[in-house]
C-alpha positions, 0 to 999 in steps of 0.5 A: 426039609433039611435042617440047617447046620448050626455052627458056633458062629451061627449060634453067636449071631442068633444070640446077638439077634435075639437080644434085640428082639421082643421076648414072650412067655409061653407054656410048656407041653404041660400047659398053664398048670405047670410051674415053668415057662418058656421065654422065646422071641415074639416071632417064634412059633410053636412049630419052630424046631430047635433053639434058634428063637428060644431064650430059656427052655421049658423046665428052667425058670419059674413062671413069676421069674419069667414074667419079670425078666421078659417085662424088664427086657422088653422095657429095656428094648423099648428104651434103647430104640 
């Protein structure tokens, strides 16, 4: 299956859509022992390719910071609805 072409407009739409979705934390390919975590939307799967559902990629944020950010974001989202 061909990948869809990403444009600046589609990236901006993804950003807007992703800010209004719940986020989750997952481990990188190193697993739970690694210091970093990935933040993505809850509808992202391990088979997703690209960054459409990725908020923060692997190697970019410490586990503790990721946990805090996701908690605050999801609480904010719950209060907005």
